[in-house]
C-alpha positions in Angstrom: -20.5 -36.7 73.2 -22.7 -35.7 70.2 -25.3 -38.3 69.2 -24.8 -37.2 65.6 -21.1 -38.2 65.5 -20.0 -39.3 62.0 -16.8 -40.7 60.4 -15.5 -40.2 56.9 -12.7 -42.7 56.2 -10.7 -41.8 53.1 -8.7 -45.0 52.9 -5.7 -45.0 50.5 -4.1 -48.2 49.1 -0.4 -48.0 49.9 0.2 -44.5 51.3 3.9 -44.4 52.4 4.6 -42.4 55.6 8.1 -41.4 54.5 6.8 -39.9 51.3 3.9 -38.1 53.1 6.6 -36.5 55.3 8.8 -35.7 52.3 6.1 -34.0 50.3 4.7 -32.2 53.3 8.2 -30.8 53.9 8.3 -29.6 50.3 5.0 -27.7 50.9 3.0 -29.5 48.2 0.5 -31.2 50.6 -1.1 -28.3 52.4 -4.3 -30.1 53.3 -2.6 -33.2 54.7 -0.3 -30.9 56.6 -3.4 -29.3 58.1 -4.5 -32.8 59.2 -1.1 -33.2 60.9 -1.2 -29.8 62.6 -4.8 -29.7 63.7 -5.5 -33.3 64.3 -3.8 -36.5 65.5 -1.6 -39.0 63.5 0.2 -42.2 63.9 1.9 -44.9 61.8 0.3 -48.3 61.8 2.0 -51.6 61.4 0.2 -53.9 59.0 -0.6 -57.5 59.6 0.7 -60.4 57.5 0.0 -60.5 54.7 0.7 -56.9 54.1 -2.0 -56.2 51.5 -5.3 -54.4 51.4 -7.9 -57.1 52.0 -6.3 -58.4 55.2 -5.5 -55.0 56.7 -8.5 -52.9 55.7 -10.7 -55.7 57.1 -8.8 -55.5 60.5 -8.8 -51.7 60.2 -12.6 -51.4 59.9 -13.6 -54.4 62.1 -11.3 -53.5 65.1 -10.3 -57.2 65.2 -7.1 -59.1 64.5 -6.9 -61.5 61.5 -7.4 -64.5 63.8 -10.9 -63.2 64.5 -12.0 -61.2 61.4 -9.9 -62.4 58.4 -11.8 -65.2 56.7 -10.3 -64.7 53.2 -10.6 -62.7 50.0 -14.3 -62.4 49.1 -15.3 -64.0 52.4 -16.5 -61.4 54.9 -16.6 -62.1 58.6 -19.9 -62.6 60.4 -20.9 -63.0 64.0 -17.7 -61.8 65.5 -19.1 -58.6 67.1 -17.0 -56.5 64.8 -17.5 -52.7 64.4 -20.0 -52.9 61.6 -22.1 -55.3 63.5 -22.0 -53.1 66.6 -23.1 -50.2 64.4 -26.0 -52.2 63.0 -27.1 -53.2 66.5 -27.0 -49.5 67.6 -29.1 -48.4 64.6 -26.1 -46.6 63.0 -25.7 -46.9 59.2 -22.5 -47.6 57.3 -21.6 -47.0 53.7 -18.8 -49.0 52.1 -18.1 -47.5 48.7 -15.4 -48.9 46.5 -14.1 -50.9 49.4 -12.5 -54.4 49.4 -15.2 -57.1 49.0 -13.7 -59.0 51.9 -15.8 -56.8 54.2 -19.4 -55.8 53.7 -21.8 -53.8 55.8 -23.8 -55.7 58.4 -27.2 -54.0 58.2 -30.1 -54.0 55.7 -30.2 -50.2 55.6 -26.4 -50.0 55.0 -24.9 -49.4 51.5 -22.4 -51.5 49.7 -21.5 -49.8 46.5 -19.0 -51.0 43.8 -16.8 -53.2 46.0 -13.4 -54.2 44.6 -13.9 -57.3 42.5 -11.2 -60.0 42.7 -12.9 -62.9 41.1 -12.1 -64.2 37.6 -13.4 -62.1 34.7 -14.9 -58.7 34.8 -16.8 -57.3 37.8 -20.6 -57.8 37.5 -21.1 -54.0 37.6 -18.6 -53.4 34.7 -20.5 -53.4 31.4 -17.4 -52.5 29.3 -13.7 -52.0 30.3 -11.8 -48.7 30.0 -10.0 -48.8 26.6 -7.8 -47.0 24.2 -9.0 -47.3 20.6 -6.4 -46.6 17.8 -6.0 -46.7 14.1 -2.4 -47.6 14.7 -2.1 -50.4 17.3 1.5 -51.0 16.3 2.4 -47.9 18.3 2.0 -50.0 21.4 4.8 -52.5 20.9 5.1 -54.7 24.0 7.9 -56.9 25.1 6.6 -60.3 26.3 7.1 -60.6 30.1 9.3 -63.4 31.4 7.9 -62.9 34.9 4.6 -63.0 36.6 4.3 -61.4 40.0 1.6 -61.1 42.6 -0.7 -63.5 44.4 -1.9 -65.8 43.0 1.6 -65.8 41.3 0.2 -65.8 37.8 -0.8 -62.1 37.3 0.9 -58.8 36.9 -0.1 -57.1 40.2 3.4 -55.7 40.9 3.5 -53.9 37.5 -0.2 -52.9 37.0 0.0 -53.8 33.3 -3.1 -53.3 31.1 -4.1 -55.1 27.9 -7.0 -52.9 26.7 -6.0 -51.6 23.3 -8.5 -52.0 20.4 -8.5 -51.2 16.7 -10.3 -48.3 15.0 -11.4 -49.5 11.6 -11.9 -47.5 8.4 -15.4 -47.3 6.8 -16.6 -45.8 3.6 -17.5 -42.5 5.3 -15.1 -42.4 8.2 -14.1 -44.7 11.0 -15.7 -46.9 13.6 -14.6 -48.0 17.1 -16.3 -50.9 18.8 -16.8 -50.7 22.6 -16.1 -54.3 23.8 -19.1 -55.0 26.0 -18.5 -58.0 28.2 -21.8 -59.8 28.0 -23.5 -58.4 24.9 -22.7 -57.2 21.4 -20.0 -54.5 20.9 -21.4 -51.0 20.8 -20.3 -49.0 17.7 -18.9 -45.5 17.9 -18.9 -43.7 14.5 -16.0 -41.3 14.0 -15.6 -38.6 11.4 -12.8 -36.1 10.8 -13.9 -32.5 10.7 -10.8 -30.4 10.2 -8.8 -30.6 13.4 -11.7 -32.1 15.3 -13.2 -35.5 15.6 -16.9 -36.0 15.7 -18.2 -39.0 17.7 -21.7 -40.5 17.4 -22.8 -43.2 19.8 -26.4 -44.2 20.4 -28.3 -41.0 20.1 -25.6 -38.8 21.5 -22.6 -37.0 19.8 -19.6 -35.0 20.6 -16.9 -33.0 18.8 -13.4 -33.1 20.2 -10.0 -31.5 19.7 -6.9 -33.3 20.9 -6.7 -33.3 24.7 -10.4 -32.6 25.1 -12.9 -34.8 27.1 -16.4 -35.3 26.0 -19.3 -35.0 28.4 -20.8 -38.2 29.7 -22.9 -39.6 26.8 -25.9 -41.7 27.7 -26.5 -45.2 26.6 -30.2 -45.8 27.0 -33.2 -47.5 25.4 -32.2 -49.9 22.6 -28.6 -48.8 23.0 -28.3 -49.8 26.6 -25.7 -52.5 27.4 -27.4 -55.5 28.9 -30.5 -53.4 29.1 -28.9 -51.3 31.8 -28.8 -47.5 31.3 -25.3 -46.2 31.6 -23.0 -43.5 30.2 -19.6 -43.3 28.6 -17.1 -40.5 27.9 -14.1 -40.1 25.6 -10.9 -38.2 25.4 -9.2 -37.5 22.1 -5.6 -38.4 22.7 -4.1 -37.9 19.2 -5.3 -36.9 15.8 -3.2 -36.7 12.6 -5.4 -35.7 9.7 -2.8 -36.4 7.0 -2.3 -40.0 8.0 -5.7 -40.6 9.5 -4.2 -41.5 12.8 -6.6 -41.5 15.8 -6.0 -42.4 19.4 -9.2 -42.3 21.5 -9.6 -43.0 25.2 -13.0 -44.5 26.2 -13.9 -44.6 29.9 -15.1 -47.7 31.8 -18.8 -48.2 31.6 -20.5 -49.4 34.8 -23.9 -50.1 36.2 -23.3 -50.4 40.0 -26.7 -49.5 41.4 -28.4 -52.8 40.9 -25.9 -54.8 43.0 -25.6 -52.2 45.8 -28.4 -53.5 48.0 -29.8 -49.9 48.0 -30.5 -49.3 44.2 -32.6 -46.2 44.8 -30.0 -44.5 46.9 -27.2 -45.6 44.5 -29.0 -44.1 41.6 -29.4 -40.9 43.5 -25.7 -40.7 44.0 -25.1 -41.3 40.3 -27.7 -38.7 39.3 -26.1 -36.2 41.6 -22.4 -36.8 41.1 -22.2 -38.5 37.7 -21.4 -42.1 36.6 -19.0 -44.0 38.7 -15.7 -45.5 37.4 -13.6 -47.9 39.4 -10.7 -48.2 36.9 -8.8 -45.9 34.5 -7.8 -46.7 31.0 -4.0 -46.2 31.2 -1.6 -47.2 34.0 0.1 -44.5 36.0 3.4 -45.4 34.5 5.6 -42.7 32.9 7.0 -45.2 30.4 3.4 -45.8 29.1 1.9 -43.7 26.3 -0.8 -41.3 27.7 -0.1 -42.2 31.3 -1.2 -38.6 32.3 -4.8 -39.7 31.7 -4.6 -41.9 34.8 -4.4 -38.8 36.9 -7.4 -37.2 35.2 -9.6 -40.3 35.6 -8.2 -40.9 39.1 -9.1 -37.3 40.1 -12.6 -37.8 38.8 -13.0 -41.0 40.8 -11.7 -39.5 44.0 -13.8 -36.4 43.7 -16.8 -38.6 43.1 -16.0 -40.6 46.3 -15.5 -37.5 48.5 -18.7 -35.8 47.2 -20.7 -39.0 47.7 -19.3 -39.3 51.2 -20.5 -35.9 52.1 -23.9 -36.6 50.6 -24.3 -39.8 52.6 -23.1 -38.3 55.8 -24.7 -34.9 55.6 -27.9 -35.7 53.8 -28.7 -39.4 54.0 -28.3 -40.2 57.7 -25.2 -42.4 57.5 -22.7 -42.5 60.5 -19.8 -44.1 58.6 -18.5 -43.8 55.1 -15.4 -45.8 54.1 -13.7 -46.1 50.8 -10.3 -47.0 49.3 -8.5 -45.0 46.6 -5.8 -46.9 44.7 -3.9 -44.5 42.4 -1.1 -43.8 44.9 -0.4 -47.5 45.3 -0.3 -47.9 41.5 2.4 -45.1 41.2 4.4 -46.9 43.9 4.3 -50.2 41.9 5.3 -48.5 38.7 7.8 -45.9 39.9 9.1 -46.5 43.5 11.9 -48.9 42.4 13.3 -46.3 40.0 13.5 -43.5 42.6 14.5 -45.3 45.8 18.3 -45.1 46.1 18.4 -48.5 47.8 16.7 -50.2 44.8 18.7 -52.2 42.2 16.6 -50.4 39.6 17.4 -46.9 40.9 18.0 -44.7 37.8 19.7 -41.4 37.0 16.2 -40.4 35.8 14.8 -40.9 39.2 13.2 -37.5 39.6 10.9 -38.2 36.6 9.5 -41.3 38.5 9.3 -39.5 41.8 7.3 -36.7 40.2 4.7 -39.3 39.1 4.3 -40.4 42.7 4.3 -36.8 43.9 1.5 -36.0 41.5 -0.7 -38.7 42.8 -0.2 -37.4 46.4 -1.1 -33.9 45.2 -4.4 -35.3 43.8 -5.0 -36.9 47.1 -4.2 -33.7 49.0 -6.8 -31.7 46.9 -9.4 -34.3 47.8 -8.6 -34.0 51.5 -9.2 -30.2 51.1 -12.5 -30.9 49.4 -13.5 -33.2 52.3 -12.4 -30.7 54.9 -14.5 -28.0 53.3 -17.6 -30.3 53.3 -17.4 -31.9 56.7 -19.7 -30.5 59.4 -18.7 -30.1 63.1 -19.9 -33.6 64.0 -17.7 -35.4 61.5 -14.3 -37.0 62.0 -12.2 -37.1 58.9 -9.7 -40.0 58.7 -7.1 -40.4 56.1 -5.4 -43.8 56.4 -3.5 -46.4 54.5 -3.3 -50.2 54.8 0.4 -50.4 54.1 3.3 -48.8 52.3 5.7 -50.2 49.7 9.3 -51.1 49.2 11.2 -52.0 46.0 11.4 -55.6 44.8 14.6 -57.5 44.2 13.7 -61.2 43.8 10.8 -63.3 42.9 10.0 -66.5 44.9 8.0 -69.5 43.9 6.8 -71.0 47.2 5.3 -74.1 45.7 8.5 -75.0 44.0 10.4 -74.5 47.3 8.0 -76.9 49.0 8.5 -79.4 46.1 12.2 -79.4 46.8 11.4 -80.8 50.2 8.9 -83.4 48.8 6.0 -81.5 50.4 4.3 -80.4 47.2 3.9 -82.0 43.7 4.1 -79.6 40.8 2.3 -80.2 37.5 3.5 -79.4 34.0 2.3 -75.8 34.3 4.2 -75.2 37.6 1.0 -75.3 39.7 0.5 -77.5 42.8 -1.3 -80.8 42.3 -3.6 -80.6 45.3 -4.4 -84.3 45.5 -0.8 -85.2 45.6 0.7 -82.5 47.8 1.2 -82.7 51.6 1.4 -78.9 51.8 0.1 -76.0 49.7 -1.3 -72.5 49.9 -4.8 -71.2 49.3 -5.4 -68.3 46.9 -8.0 -66.5 49.1 -5.8 -66.4 52.2 -3.2 -64.1 50.9 -0.2 -66.2 50.0 1.6 -66.4 53.4 -0.1 -69.3 55.0 0.8 -72.9 54.2 -1.8 -75.6 54.8 -1.2 -79.2 55.5 -3.3 -81.4 53.3 -5.4 -83.4 55.8 -6.8 -85.5 53.0 -3.3 -86.9 52.5 -1.5 -86.4 55.9 -2.8 -88.4 59.0 -3.4 -86.3 62.1 -0.5 -87.9 63.9 1.9 -86.7 61.1 0.7 -83.1 60.9 3.3 -81.6 63.3 6.0 -83.5 61.5 5.0 -81.9 58.2 4.8 -78.5 59.9 8.4 -79.0 61.1 9.5 -79.9 57.6 7.8 -76.8 56.2 9.7 -74.7 58.7 12.9 -76.3 57.5 12.1 -75.5 53.9 11.4 -71.9 54.8 14.2 -71.2 57.3 17.0 -72.7 55.2 16.0 -70.8 52.0 18.9 -68.5 51.1 20.1 -66.9 47.9 23.5 -65.5 46.8 23.4 -61.8 45.9 26.0 -59.2 44.9 26.1 -58.1 48.5 26.4 -61.6 49.9 24.1 -64.4 51.1 20.5 -63.3 51.9 17.7 -65.1 53.7 14.5 -65.3 51.5 12.1 -65.7 54.5 12.1 -63.2 57.4 10.0 -65.2 59.8 8.1 -68.5 59.9 5.9 -69.9 62.7 3.7 -72.9 63.3 0.0 -72.2 63.7 0.2 -73.0 67.4 2.9 -70.3 67.9 1.3 -67.5 65.7 -1.0 -65.8 68.1 1.5 -63.0 68.9 1.2 -62.0 65.2 -2.6 -61.8 65.5 -3.4 -65.2 64.0 -5.4 -68.1 65.5 -8.4 -70.2 64.8 -9.3 -73.0 62.4 -9.3 -70.8 59.3 -5.6 -70.1 59.3 -2.8 -72.1 57.8 -0.6 -74.6 59.6 2.5 -72.4 59.0 2.5 -68.6 58.8 5.5 -66.9 57.2 6.7 -63.6 55.6 9.4 -62.9 53.0 12.4 -60.7 53.7 12.4 -57.2 52.3 12.6 -57.1 48.5 11.2 -60.7 47.9 7.9 -61.1 46.1 5.5 -63.8 45.0 6.1 -64.8 41.5 7.1 -67.2 38.7 9.3 -67.0 35.6 9.6 -68.8 32.4 12.8 -70.7 33.6 10.9 -72.2 36.5 13.2 -70.8 39.1 12.5 -71.3 42.8 14.0 -67.9 43.5 15.5 -65.5 41.0 16.7 -61.9 40.7 14.1 -59.8 39.0 14.6 -58.3 35.6 11.7 -55.9 35.7 11.5 -52.9 38.1 8.7 -52.9 40.6 7.7 -52.4 44.2 5.5 -54.5 46.5 4.2 -55.0 50.0 1.9 -58.0 50.4 4.5 -60.9 50.8 7.1 -59.0 52.7 7.5 -58.7 56.5 5.4 -55.7 57.6 8.5 -53.9 59.1 10.3 -53.9 55.7 11.8 -50.5 55.0 14.6 -48.6 53.3 15.9 -45.1 54.0 13.3 -43.9 51.5 10.1 -45.9 52.1 8.5 -48.6 54.2 5.7 -51.0 54.5 4.1 -49.1 57.4 0.6 -47.7 57.2 -0.4 -44.3 58.4 -3.5 -42.6 59.8 -4.5 -39.0 60.3 -7.6 -38.1 62.4 -9.1 -34.6 62.2 -12.3 -33.0 63.5 -14.9 -34.1 66.0 -13.6 -36.0 69.0 -9.9 -35.7 68.1 -7.3 -34.2 70.3 -5.4 -31.6 68.3 -1.7 -31.7 67.6 -1.0 -35.3 68.8 1.4 -37.6 67.0 1.7 -41.0 68.6 5.3 -42.4 68.8 5.9 -45.5 66.6 9.0 -47.6 67.1 9.0 -51.2 65.8 11.6 -52.1 68.5 9.6 -50.8 71.4 6.0 -50.0 70.7 3.6 -50.1 67.7 0.0 -49.4 66.8 -1.7 -52.1 64.8 -4.4 -51.8 62.1 -7.2 -53.1 64.4 -6.6 -50.1 66.7 -8.4 -47.9 64.1 -11.7 -49.9 64.4 -11.6 -49.7 68.2 -11.0 -45.9 67.9 -14.0 -45.6 65.5 -16.2 -47.4 68.0 -15.1 -44.9 70.7 -15.9 -42.0 68.4 -19.4 -43.5 67.6 -20.1 -44.1 71.3 -20.0 -47.9 70.9 -18.7 -50.6 73.3 -15.2 -51.9 72.5 -15.6 -55.1 74.5 -15.8 -57.4 71.5 -12.9 -55.6 69.7 -9.2 -56.5 70.0 -7.7 -53.3 68.9 -6.6 -50.7 71.4 -8.2 -47.3 71.2 -5.7 -44.8 69.9 -4.7 -42.0 72.2 -5.7 -39.5 69.5 -9.3 -39.2 70.6 -11.0 -37.7 73.6 
């Protein structure tokens, strides 16, 4: 085995195996087809809960949730996981735009722009991506009566954005204000010049026609936000000279180098590949104005990630690069329900929604080709997802269900009163673990409360047009959950998963369970085996290059044999020449 073996993990949030197969059959994913033909592939069954933090942690640690899953924003330590094995062997890892629930283990590693899941903007974000307009009334919005996701107060399942800002008239033109998070707004002067718009910001300027992007414009010296040099770019979306109507997209402004742990290296990446953006201005939703820009900004981000991966692996001495790209998952959330024939929201216009998903897969395929062209003979390229998606049908308020069994006390806002509740959930654990409140319940009564929680879950049914349906697919007490990969003191006292189509959420009526009125798709709360004839919650992995046996597709049958997420970490250890003794995943039969 080569001592220079390297791994480029191009992780994808929510890649659906059935759609990969569909689009490959159409011939629109030639580079992913090459991975299938020349390398090894398999589906992977996610762990509960079926979302990115839990599963990308197990994927890259090589350990089940009972060992490595501490919670969102709470990385594991001292478990002998893959990144710790790499550190001990002197191998360097770069986690770039990766969930913050896992960080590199060594001082010489790189942690760049991790996903931020705390309240408020990410520390590295100086200003959000925005659309500035002289006519904000063009974005009429219907107030939502539902909130979906975990915690069940957000809009995760719909990927909604609220980032529209007014362009104001001045005596000699217009001005847009970039809403910096922690400092004064940055003015952008706008002037009409025939069919063009001239922008001036700081000491830089640009002249744009409709559909043109500016170069990256520097914000330095006295114009730097928070004293941090950065850059911004714009796209002119619409310009009507007669009415003075202007719609202008402004990119996200970031300064990720300082929080990377390796600021010098991070700055070199930015100097070489351009500013980094973690978010795009407009959702990848065909019912949203200017949604096409999400593909342009998403493509920029993905090319940046691939190019930086090749720099770190080929020129900077790193053995592992891992990232996660999220555009594909967003198109599933916004479009899958409208193009899956088994969805209640399936529409006659389904091909328009499917084309949005297909377009995101084609962007991914082009990036795979870019990576293949840049990988050397010692590199293994891995394309993998943490889960898939299936359409939503009902929202479920778990705390209200527990309240119906006198296990939880709900306050006036519909939230659990921790001090008065025998059972409740923790935000950071993913929404499918119920904890007995040991400050209120004596030790001798814990198992009785567990039993009552099981009763609340296993007797939860709802009437639908097709008949009675169970809301919860499975529920286990903590002491019985080890077959699902859960154990240890961190986990909840009861582990459960919803049936296909059911999602965390609340509505204005305060229902415990209710049929959804807004189309969407989800993965996190549902049983990992959830599937329709069109899509599934399964993950997928393709291995190509050094150390991979060509032309191997491992069988995957949820009734007889499956590969789990932690198998990937064990396989990475084998490829890097590391011991797998402390890992729980099984080395996949795709490698030599």
